[in-house]
C-alpha positions as CSV (number, residue, x, y, z in Angstrom):
1,X,-88.4,-25.1,-23.9
2,X,-85.6,-27.7,-23.2
3,X,-82.3,-26.6,-21.7
4,X,-79.5,-26.4,-24.3
5,X,-76.4,-28.4,-23.8
6,X,-72.9,-27.9,-25.0
7,X,-72.5,-29.6,-28.4
8,X,-69.8,-32.2,-29.1
9,X,-67.2,-30.8,-31.4
10,X,-64.3,-28.4,-31.9
11,X,-64.8,-24.7,-31.5
12,X,-62.7,-21.5,-31.8
13,X,-63.7,-18.3,-30.0
14,X,-62.1,-14.9,-29.7
15,X,-62.7,-11.2,-29.0
16,X,-65.8,-11.2,-31.1
17,X,-67.5,-13.5,-28.6
18,X,-66.3,-11.9,-25.4
19,X,-63.7,-10.0,-23.4
20,X,-60.7,-10.7,-21.2
21,X,-59.6,-8.1,-18.6
22,X,-56.7,-7.8,-16.2
23,X,-56.9,-5.6,-13.1
24,X,-53.8,-4.5,-11.2
25,X,-53.4,-2.4,-8.0
26,X,-50.8,0.0,-6.7
27,X,-49.1,0.1,-3.3
28,X,-46.2,1.9,-1.6
29,X,-45.6,5.2,0.2
30,X,-46.6,7.2,-2.9
31,X,-49.4,4.9,-4.1
32,X,-51.9,7.8,-4.1
33,X,-49.9,9.2,-7.0
34,X,-50.2,6.0,-9.1
35,X,-53.2,4.3,-10.7
36,X,-55.0,1.0,-10.3
37,X,-55.2,-0.3,-13.8
38,X,-57.8,-2.1,-16.0
39,X,-56.3,-3.7,-19.1
40,X,-58.3,-5.2,-21.9
41,X,-56.7,-8.1,-23.8
42,X,-57.6,-7.5,-27.4
43,X,-55.8,-10.4,-29.1
44,X,-56.7,-13.8,-27.7
45,X,-57.9,-17.1,-29.0
46,X,-60.0,-19.8,-27.2
47,X,-59.9,-23.3,-28.7
48,X,-62.4,-25.8,-27.3
49,X,-62.4,-29.5,-27.9
50,X,-65.6,-31.1,-26.5
51,X,-65.6,-34.8,-27.1
52,X,-68.0,-35.8,-24.2
53,X,-68.6,-35.0,-20.5
54,X,-65.8,-32.4,-20.2
55,X,-64.1,-30.1,-22.7
56,X,-60.4,-29.3,-23.2
57,X,-59.8,-25.6,-23.3
58,X,-56.7,-23.8,-24.7
59,X,-56.5,-20.0,-24.4
60,X,-53.6,-18.0,-25.9
61,X,-52.7,-14.3,-25.7
62,X,-50.3,-13.1,-28.3
63,X,-47.1,-11.6,-26.9
64,X,-47.3,-8.1,-28.2
65,X,-47.9,-4.6,-27.1
66,X,-50.9,-4.4,-29.4
67,X,-52.6,-7.3,-27.5
68,X,-53.5,-5.0,-24.6
69,X,-55.5,-1.8,-24.3
70,X,-55.4,0.3,-21.1
71,X,-59.1,1.0,-20.3
72,X,-58.7,2.7,-17.0
73,X,-58.5,4.9,-15.2
74,X,-59.8,7.5,-17.6
75,X,-57.4,10.1,-16.1
76,X,-54.3,8.4,-17.6
77,X,-52.6,10.5,-20.3
78,X,-51.7,8.9,-23.7
79,X,-48.0,9.1,-22.6
80,X,-48.8,7.1,-19.5
81,X,-50.8,4.5,-21.5
82,X,-47.9,4.1,-23.9
83,X,-45.4,3.6,-21.1
84,X,-47.7,1.0,-19.5
85,X,-48.0,-0.9,-22.8
86,X,-44.2,-0.7,-23.2
87,X,-43.7,-2.2,-19.7
88,X,-46.2,-5.0,-20.6
89,X,-44.3,-5.7,-23.8
90,X,-41.1,-5.9,-21.8
91,X,-42.5,-8.8,-19.7
92,X,-44.3,-10.7,-22.5
93,X,-41.4,-12.3,-24.3
94,X,-43.5,-15.4,-24.9
95,X,-47.3,-15.9,-25.3
96,X,-49.5,-16.2,-22.2
97,X,-51.3,-19.5,-22.4
98,X,-53.9,-21.5,-20.4
99,X,-54.5,-25.2,-20.9
100,X,-57.2,-26.9,-18.9
101,X,-60.5,-28.7,-18.7
102,X,-64.0,-27.4,-18.4
103,X,-66.5,-29.5,-16.5
104,X,-70.2,-28.8,-16.6
105,X,-72.7,-30.3,-14.2
106,X,-76.2,-28.9,-14.2
107,X,-75.7,-25.2,-13.5
108,X,-72.2,-25.6,-12.2
109,X,-69.1,-25.0,-14.4
110,X,-65.5,-25.4,-13.3
111,X,-62.5,-24.4,-15.4
112,X,-59.2,-25.9,-14.1
113,X,-55.7,-26.0,-15.6
114,X,-52.3,-24.3,-15.9
115,X,-51.7,-20.6,-16.8
116,X,-48.2,-20.2,-18.3
117,X,-45.9,-17.3,-19.3
118,X,-42.5,-18.3,-20.4
119,X,-41.0,-20.6,-17.6
120,X,-43.6,-19.4,-15.0
121,X,-46.9,-21.1,-14.4
122,X,-49.7,-21.4,-11.8
123,X,-52.6,-23.7,-11.3
124,X,-56.1,-22.2,-11.6
125,X,-59.5,-23.4,-10.6
126,X,-62.2,-21.0,-11.7
127,X,-65.8,-21.5,-10.9
128,X,-67.8,-20.1,-13.8
129,X,-71.2,-18.4,-13.9
130,X,-73.7,-18.7,-16.7
131,X,-76.5,-16.3,-17.6
132,X,-78.3,-17.3,-20.8
133,X,-75.5,-17.9,-23.3
134,X,-72.9,-15.8,-21.4
135,X,-70.3,-17.6,-19.3
136,X,-68.0,-15.5,-17.0
137,X,-65.3,-16.1,-14.4
138,X,-62.6,-14.5,-12.3
139,X,-59.3,-15.6,-10.8
140,X,-56.6,-13.9,-8.8
141,X,-53.1,-14.7,-9.9
142,X,-49.6,-13.7,-8.8
143,X,-46.9,-11.9,-10.8
144,X,-44.3,-14.0,-9.0
145,X,-45.9,-17.3,-10.0
146,X,-45.6,-16.3,-13.6
147,X,-42.0,-15.1,-13.2
148,X,-42.8,-11.5,-13.6
149,X,-41.3,-8.8,-11.4
150,X,-44.2,-6.3,-10.6
151,X,-43.5,-2.7,-11.7
152,X,-41.6,-0.6,-9.2
153,X,-40.8,3.1,-9.3
154,X,-37.3,4.1,-8.1
155,X,-36.8,3.2,-4.4
156,X,-40.0,1.2,-4.4
157,X,-42.0,4.3,-3.4
158,X,-44.7,3.2,-5.9
159,X,-45.2,-0.3,-7.1
160,X,-47.8,-2.9,-8.2
161,X,-49.2,-5.4,-5.8
162,X,-48.2,-9.0,-6.5
163,X,-51.6,-9.8,-7.6
164,X,-53.6,-9.6,-10.8
165,X,-57.3,-10.2,-11.3
166,X,-58.1,-12.0,-14.5
167,X,-61.8,-11.8,-15.5
168,X,-63.6,-12.8,-18.6
169,X,-67.0,-13.2,-20.2
170,X,-67.6,-15.3,-23.3
171,X,-70.8,-15.8,-25.4
172,X,-71.0,-19.6,-25.9
173,X,-74.1,-19.5,-28.2
174,X,-72.1,-21.2,-31.0
175,X,-71.3,-24.1,-28.7
176,X,-74.9,-24.9,-27.7
177,X,-77.3,-27.2,-29.3
């Protein structure tokens, strides 16, 4: 059977084709009282324009509390989850967007571009892995680069580290020919 290639065209993907997660970690004197968090982005759109050798990718996450679901840890109360979502909403005054280019050579994929939130931005280069029709990747980003002050409890006794892991997996079956 011949290897499938990415079709030329314009494609739109979203939560039905995959997932986008954010991981955050705690630090500080009372960090054992806090939680490392796993957040699921539930409202995102991926727009792919593939004219030839590379593809232009645009990803947007709606700026709303409903765009995120707290997946973990399981020990979080509903009150804690609501407070976390409220904190996220306070930081997301504008959509989170990524614009970049996807290059594919043999089994190697590289996604590179700019991640933006309001006036903050950071450059990303994400090597991607492919298994069958699933493509996944992971990048570490900084709150500070995006202009976000990491959460801090009073006196800084408990706070988030200035790093977020962004990971994703997308089924690209609809892009293959």
